[in-house]
N, C-alpha and C positions, 0 to 999 in steps of 0.2 A: 504494500500500500504506500502511496506517495504522500499521503497526508500525515501531519503531525498534530499532537495535542496543542490546542490554543491555550496559552496561559490564563486568559480571562475566563475560560470555561471550567477551570479547576478551582474548587472552593473548599477551604477547610471547614468541616462541619463541627468540630470540637477542638479545643485548644489544650489537649492533654500534653504533658511534656514528652511522652513517648507513645508509640502506637496510635498515632493520630488517625482521624477519620476524614476522608476527603470525598467530595461529590464531583463527578465529572459529567458534563452534558455534551451530547454529540448527536448528529443526525446520521452518523455512520453505523454500519452493522456492528453489533457488540462482538460477534465472533471475530471479525476482521481486526477490531481494535485489540482484543486480547491476544490474537495470534501474531501481532507485529511487535517484537521486542523494542523496536526503535520508536514506536508511536509516542511514548511519554518522555522522550529525550529532552524536549523543550522545557519540561517542568521537573526534570530529575533533581534539581536543587531543592525542591519542596517535598520530595518523597524519600522515605527511609524504609529499610526492610522492617516488616511488621505492620506498617501502616495499612489501613483498610481504604479501599477505593470503591465507591458505589458508582457504577456507570449507568447513566440514564440516557436511553436512546429516544430521541424525539422524532416526530413525524417528518419534520423538515427544519430548516434553519430559523424559522420564526420562533421555535422553542415554545409552542403553545400547547402541545399535546404529547405526553409521554406514551410510547408504544411498547417499551421493554426496559427492564431493569436487571442488572447483575451485580453481585458483590464479588470483590477480589481482594487478595492480600499481596502487597509488594514483598517479593522474596529476595530480590537482589537489585542493586543499583550500581551501574558502572558508567564509564564514559561512552559506551557503545550500546547499552541496553538497559531497560527497566523491565525486569521480569515480574510478571503477575501470575498468581495462582488463583483460579476461580474457585469460589466457595458456592457450590450448588449450580443450578442451571440458570439461564436467563428467564425471568418471568415475563411472558408476553401479556400485555394489557389489552383486553378486548375493546373494540371501538365503542360499543354501547350507543348512547344517544349524543355523542359529541360533547362530552364533558359534563353531562348531567350528574347530579349527586343527590343521594337521599340523606336528609339531615333531620334530627330530632328538633321539632319546632316548639317544644315546651308548652304545648297547649293540650292539656289532658293526656299527657304522655303519648301524643301522636306524632307522626312523621310527615315531612313534606318533601317534595322533589323540586330541585332547583336546576335551572339550565346553566350552561357554561358561563354566562354573564352574571350569575348570582340571583337572577329573578325567579321568584317562586312560580312554579308551573301548576302545582296542585298541593293541597295540604289535607290533613285529617286521615292519613293512611296508617295502617300498622307497619311495623318495621320491614317485614318480609315483602309486603306488597310494594312499599316505596322503593326498596332496593331492586325489585324486579322491573318496575317502571323505569328507573334510572338506567338499568342495563339495556332496556329495550325488549325484555322478555314479555312484558304485558303492555297493552295500549294505555294511554293516559286516560284515567277515569273521567267521564263526562265530555270526552272529545271525539266521540264517534269511534272510528276504527283506528285512531292514533295517527 
């Protein structure tokens, strides 16, 4: 792969003195990022063996929708490579309804469904129904066939 990690896309998630946790955002395939030992050379001065790196793959460079997440540990850092060991597989995130979320609305212990812009679509649902509507498994109640 010809691409390299962009320093502005690597962020420290906690400031422990050792075994720090970093988050990296990219639009590239996670498998390709992990397979290229030279990918993180641009940011090797910020990574040490033992550090955790969570790689978030976004749909595109607008960084508005996460489509996959993977956790890895830095195992070695040298002048020519940053070696990572993946912990588990990459979690693919289903598309659902474009960023819709189910949230507890604190009204008689009922849930609501909110669109990607934070606007409430429907309220007064139980938790399981709200989550199914947000995923797109069920139509929006009161909106015909969804």
